[in-house]
Backbone atoms as SQL, in Angstrom:
CREATE TABLE atoms (id INTEGER PRIMARY KEY, chain TEXT, resi INTEGER, resn TEXT, atom TEXT, x REAL, y REAL, z REAL);
INSERT INTO atoms VALUES
  (1, 'A', 1, 'MET', 'N', 13.379, -4.509, 3.576),
  (2, 'A', 1, 'MET', 'CA', 13.562, -4.132, 5.279),
  (3, 'A', 1, 'MET', 'C', 12.236, -4.116, 6.324),
  (4, 'A', 2, 'PHE', 'N', 11.236, -3.591, 5.443),
  (5, 'A', 2, 'PHE', 'CA', 9.838, -3.291, 5.882),
  (6, 'A', 2, 'PHE', 'C', 8.913, -3.758, 4.568),
  (7, 'A', 3, 'ASP', 'N', 9.309, -5.304, 4.558),
  (8, 'A', 3, 'ASP', 'CA', 8.213, -5.799, 3.265),
  (9, 'A', 3, 'ASP', 'C', 7.648, -7.230, 4.361),
  (10, 'A', 4, 'LEU', 'N', 8.022, -6.895, 5.407),
  (11, 'A', 4, 'LEU', 'CA', 6.995, -8.465, 6.558),
  (12, 'A', 4, 'LEU', 'C', 6.406, -7.413, 7.756),
  (13, 'A', 5, 'PHE', 'N', 4.907, -8.300, 7.352),
  (14, 'A', 5, 'PHE', 'CA', 4.528, -6.873, 8.408),
  (15, 'A', 5, 'PHE', 'C', 3.627, -8.486, 9.718),
  (16, 'A', 6, 'GLY', 'N', 3.863, -8.278, 10.796),
  (17, 'A', 6, 'GLY', 'CA', 3.175, -9.157, 12.151),
  (18, 'A', 6, 'GLY', 'C', 4.303, -10.699, 12.210),
  (19, 'A', 7, 'ALA', 'N', 4.101, -11.207, 13.176),
  (20, 'A', 7, 'ALA', 'CA', 4.426, -11.779, 13.399),
  (21, 'A', 7, 'ALA', 'C', 4.131, -13.085, 12.389),
  (22, 'A', 8, 'PRO', 'N', 4.877, -14.450, 12.409),
  (23, 'A', 8, 'PRO', 'CA', 4.360, -15.813, 12.429),
  (24, 'A', 8, 'PRO', 'C', 3.656, -16.419, 13.264),
  (25, 'A', 9, 'PRO', 'N', 2.111, -16.664, 13.201),
  (26, 'A', 9, 'PRO', 'CA', 2.276, -17.184, 12.416),
  (27, 'A', 9, 'PRO', 'C', 1.693, -16.374, 11.191),
  (28, 'A', 10, 'ASP', 'N', 0.955, -14.985, 12.042),
  (29, 'A', 10, 'ASP', 'CA', 0.257, -14.372, 10.644),
  (30, 'A', 10, 'ASP', 'C', 0.486, -13.458, 10.188),
  (31, 'A', 11, 'GLN', 'N', 2.070, -13.437, 10.064),
  (32, 'A', 11, 'GLN', 'CA', 3.156, -12.228, 8.817),
  (33, 'A', 11, 'GLN', 'C', 3.065, -12.360, 7.276),
  (34, 'A', 12, 'LEU', 'N', 2.566, -11.502, 7.021),
  (35, 'A', 12, 'LEU', 'CA', 1.936, -10.989, 5.903),
  (36, 'A', 12, 'LEU', 'C', 3.103, -10.343, 5.048),
  (37, 'A', 13, 'THR', 'N', 2.896, -10.185, 4.142),
  (38, 'A', 13, 'THR', 'CA', 4.738, -9.666, 2.618),
  (39, 'A', 13, 'THR', 'C', 3.929, -8.618, 2.674),
  (40, 'A', 14, 'PHE', 'N', 3.853, -7.682, 2.077),
  (41, 'A', 14, 'PHE', 'CA', 3.523, -6.019, 2.327),
  (42, 'A', 14, 'PHE', 'C', 2.835, -6.393, 0.222),
  (43, 'A', 15, 'ASN', 'N', 2.872, -7.479, -0.819),
  (44, 'A', 15, 'ASN', 'CA', 1.572, -7.421, -1.298),
  (45, 'A', 15, 'ASN', 'C', 1.043, -8.556, -1.295),
  (46, 'A', 16, 'GLU', 'N', 0.956, -9.042, 0.224),
  (47, 'A', 16, 'GLU', 'CA', -0.513, -10.213, 0.978),
  (48, 'A', 16, 'GLU', 'C', -0.680, -9.132, 1.989),
  (49, 'A', 17, 'LEU', 'N', -0.867, -8.084, 2.503),
  (50, 'A', 17, 'LEU', 'CA', -0.864, -6.661, 2.631),
  (51, 'A', 17, 'LEU', 'C', -1.944, -6.582, 2.308),
  (52, 'A', 18, 'ASP', 'N', -0.820, -5.437, 1.509),
  (53, 'A', 18, 'ASP', 'CA', -1.756, -4.659, 0.483),
  (54, 'A', 18, 'ASP', 'C', -3.379, -5.561, -0.519),
  (55, 'A', 19, 'ASP', 'N', -2.752, -6.722, -0.584),
  (56, 'A', 19, 'ASP', 'CA', -4.048, -7.507, -0.996),
  (57, 'A', 19, 'ASP', 'C', -5.413, -7.328, -0.249),
  (58, 'A', 20, 'GLN', 'N', -5.029, -8.077, 1.016),
  (59, 'A', 20, 'GLN', 'CA', -6.110, -8.183, 2.547),
  (60, 'A', 20, 'GLN', 'C', -6.310, -6.769, 2.637),
  (61, 'A', 21, 'LEU', 'N', -6.150, -5.715, 2.241),
  (62, 'A', 21, 'LEU', 'CA', -6.707, -3.949, 2.849),
  (63, 'A', 21, 'LEU', 'C', -6.870, -4.435, 1.664),
  (64, 'A', 22, 'LYS', 'N', -6.920, -4.612, -0.116),
  (65, 'A', 22, 'LYS', 'CA', -7.995, -3.795, -1.062),
  (66, 'A', 22, 'LYS', 'C', -9.238, -4.610, -1.482),
  (67, 'A', 23, 'THR', 'N', -9.531, -5.879, -0.560),
  (68, 'A', 23, 'THR', 'CA', -10.354, -7.113, -0.163),
  (69, 'A', 23, 'THR', 'C', -11.562, -6.690, 0.942),
  (70, 'A', 24, 'GLU', 'N', -11.033, -6.393, 2.238),
  (71, 'A', 24, 'GLU', 'CA', -11.446, -6.191, 3.767),
  (72, 'A', 24, 'GLU', 'C', -12.011, -4.542, 3.176),
  (73, 'A', 25, 'PHE', 'N', -11.384, -3.522, 2.715),
  (74, 'A', 25, 'PHE', 'CA', -11.952, -1.569, 2.215),
  (75, 'A', 25, 'PHE', 'C', -11.706, -0.934, 0.965),
  (76, 'A', 26, 'ALA', 'N', -12.490, -2.217, 0.184),
  (77, 'A', 26, 'ALA', 'CA', -12.461, -1.566, -0.653),
  (78, 'A', 26, 'ALA', 'C', -13.695, -1.171, -0.787),
  (79, 'A', 27, 'PRO', 'N', -14.125, 0.470, -1.482),
  (80, 'A', 27, 'PRO', 'CA', -13.687, 1.587, -2.193),
  (81, 'A', 27, 'PRO', 'C', -12.909, 2.410, -1.801),
  (82, 'A', 28, 'VAL', 'N', -12.399, 2.193, -0.218),
  (83, 'A', 28, 'VAL', 'CA', -11.617, 3.119, 0.860),
  (84, 'A', 28, 'VAL', 'C', -10.557, 3.115, 0.624),
  (85, 'A', 29, 'TYR', 'N', -10.441, 1.957, 1.099),
  (86, 'A', 29, 'TYR', 'CA', -8.799, 1.594, 0.281),
  (87, 'A', 29, 'TYR', 'C', -8.082, 1.581, -0.401),
  (88, 'A', 30, 'VAL', 'N', -7.113, 2.283, -0.654),
  (89, 'A', 30, 'VAL', 'CA', -6.800, 2.524, -3.032),
  (90, 'A', 30, 'VAL', 'C', -5.033, 2.317, -2.547),
  (91, 'A', 31, 'GLY', 'N', -4.335, 2.048, -1.716),
  (92, 'A', 31, 'GLY', 'CA', -3.500, 1.313, -2.003),
  (93, 'A', 31, 'GLY', 'C', -2.132, 1.470, -1.157),
  (94, 'A', 32, 'MET', 'N', -1.057, 0.813, -1.193),
  (95, 'A', 32, 'MET', 'CA', -0.159, 0.358, -0.150),
  (96, 'A', 32, 'MET', 'C', 1.228, 1.396, -1.271),
  (97, 'A', 33, 'ILE', 'N', 1.904, 2.039, -0.093),
  (98, 'A', 33, 'ILE', 'CA', 3.600, 2.255, -0.684),
  (99, 'A', 33, 'ILE', 'C', 4.391, 2.480, -0.528),
  (100, 'A', 34, 'TYR', 'N', 5.625, 1.690, -0.478),
  (101, 'A', 34, 'TYR', 'CA', 6.861, 1.116, -0.112),
  (102, 'A', 34, 'TYR', 'C', 7.608, 2.596, -0.308),
  (103, 'A', 35, 'TYR', 'N', 7.841, 3.172, 0.933),
  (104, 'A', 35, 'TYR', 'CA', 8.464, 4.074, 0.742),
  (105, 'A', 35, 'TYR', 'C', 10.241, 3.976, 0.981),
  (106, 'A', 36, 'SER', 'N', 11.007, 4.188, 0.549),
  (107, 'A', 36, 'SER', 'CA', 12.565, 4.244, 0.237),
  (108, 'A', 36, 'SER', 'C', 13.316, 5.787, 0.606),
  (109, 'A', 37, 'SER', 'N', 14.478, 6.340, 1.345),
  (110, 'A', 37, 'SER', 'CA', 15.150, 7.078, 0.707),
  (111, 'A', 37, 'SER', 'C', 15.883, 7.495, -0.268),
  (112, 'A', 38, 'ALA', 'N', 16.147, 5.764, 0.078),
  (113, 'A', 38, 'ALA', 'CA', 17.328, 5.718, -1.315),
  (114, 'A', 38, 'ALA', 'C', 16.593, 6.453, -2.909),
  (115, 'A', 39, 'GLN', 'N', 15.769, 6.143, -3.370),
  (116, 'A', 39, 'GLN', 'CA', 14.701, 5.981, -4.324),
  (117, 'A', 39, 'GLN', 'C', 13.633, 6.700, -4.191),
  (118, 'A', 40, 'GLU', 'N', 13.134, 7.359, -5.431),
  (119, 'A', 40, 'GLU', 'CA', 12.055, 8.142, -6.171),
  (120, 'A', 40, 'GLU', 'C', 11.317, 8.109, -6.270),
  (121, 'A', 41, 'GLY', 'N', 11.084, 6.772, -6.848),
  (122, 'A', 41, 'GLY', 'CA', 9.758, 5.839, -7.332),
  (123, 'A', 41, 'GLY', 'C', 8.555, 6.305, -6.546),
  (124, 'A', 42, 'TRP', 'N', 8.446, 6.241, -4.979),
  (125, 'A', 42, 'TRP', 'CA', 7.381, 6.458, -4.589),
  (126, 'A', 42, 'TRP', 'C', 6.352, 7.531, -4.503),
  (127, 'A', 43, 'LYS', 'N', 6.868, 8.409, -4.134),
  (128, 'A', 43, 'LYS', 'CA', 6.994, 9.983, -4.814),
  (129, 'A', 43, 'LYS', 'C', 5.399, 10.278, -6.008),
  (130, 'A', 44, 'ASN', 'N', 5.771, 9.142, -6.417),
  (131, 'A', 44, 'ASN', 'CA', 5.307, 9.311, -8.286),
  (132, 'A', 44, 'ASN', 'C', 4.069, 7.866, -7.838),
  (133, 'A', 45, 'GLU', 'N', 4.234, 7.500, -7.165),
  (134, 'A', 45, 'GLU', 'CA', 3.168, 5.809, -6.571),
  (135, 'A', 45, 'GLU', 'C', 2.602, 7.002, -5.600),
  (136, 'A', 46, 'LEU', 'N', 2.913, 7.807, -4.578),
  (137, 'A', 46, 'LEU', 'CA', 1.673, 8.294, -3.658),
  (138, 'A', 46, 'LEU', 'C', 1.140, 9.923, -4.789),
  (139, 'A', 47, 'ILE', 'N', 1.714, 10.240, -5.799),
  (140, 'A', 47, 'ILE', 'CA', 1.067, 11.628, -6.417),
  (141, 'A', 47, 'ILE', 'C', -0.222, 10.142, -7.152),
  (142, 'A', 48, 'ASN', 'N', 0.408, 9.580, -7.320),
  (143, 'A', 48, 'ASN', 'CA', -1.025, 9.018, -7.996),
  (144, 'A', 48, 'ASN', 'C', -2.315, 8.255, -7.568),
  (145, 'A', 49, 'LEU', 'N', -1.623, 7.504, -6.002),
  (146, 'A', 49, 'LEU', 'CA', -2.804, 7.379, -5.215),
  (147, 'A', 49, 'LEU', 'C', -3.682, 8.364, -4.773),
  (148, 'A', 50, 'ILE', 'N', -3.542, 9.741, -4.631),
  (149, 'A', 50, 'ILE', 'CA', -3.481, 11.168, -4.059),
  (150, 'A', 50, 'ILE', 'C', -4.923, 11.306, -5.627),
  (151, 'A', 51, 'GLU', 'N', -4.289, 11.341, -7.019),
  (152, 'A', 51, 'GLU', 'CA', -5.797, 11.597, -7.756),
  (153, 'A', 51, 'GLU', 'C', -6.452, 10.771, -7.844),
  (154, 'A', 52, 'ARG', 'N', -6.137, 9.085, -7.616),
  (155, 'A', 52, 'ARG', 'CA', -7.176, 7.911, -7.794),
  (156, 'A', 52, 'ARG', 'C', -8.027, 8.903, -6.098),
  (157, 'A', 53, 'MET', 'N', -7.924, 8.886, -4.819),
  (158, 'A', 53, 'MET', 'CA', -7.989, 9.455, -4.455),
  (159, 'A', 53, 'MET', 'C', -9.911, 10.579, -5.034),
  (160, 'A', 54, 'LYS', 'N', -9.209, 11.373, -5.592),
  (161, 'A', 54, 'LYS', 'CA', -9.853, 12.972, -5.918),
  (162, 'A', 54, 'LYS', 'C', -10.898, 12.072, -6.739),
  (163, 'A', 55, 'GLU', 'N', -10.326, 11.326, -7.456),
  (164, 'A', 55, 'GLU', 'CA', -11.757, 10.617, -8.562),
  (165, 'A', 55, 'GLU', 'C', -12.761, 9.681, -7.933),
  (166, 'A', 56, 'CYS', 'N', -12.660, 9.227, -6.971),
  (167, 'A', 56, 'CYS', 'CA', -12.827, 8.422, -5.821),
  (168, 'A', 56, 'CYS', 'C', -14.556, 9.338, -5.556),
  (169, 'A', 57, 'PRO', 'N', -16.300, 8.832, -5.370),
  (170, 'A', 57, 'PRO', 'CA', -17.153, 9.630, -4.993),
  (171, 'A', 57, 'PRO', 'C', -17.576, 9.685, -3.260);
C-alpha cells in the first residue's frame, strides 16, 4: 500500500528509502517502520527502535 515513495523517475521502495536515509543521516537515523493496522509486528519494531535510540550517545 505505502511501499512506494515519490514519483517516477525518482520513486523509491520502502527498503530503498530506508537505505538512503541510513546513508545520509547516520547515526541520527535509526530506521523506518512499516505500519499496518492489520498486523501488530510494527509495535515491536517501534519499541526496538526506541530502545536503540536510548543507547545512542
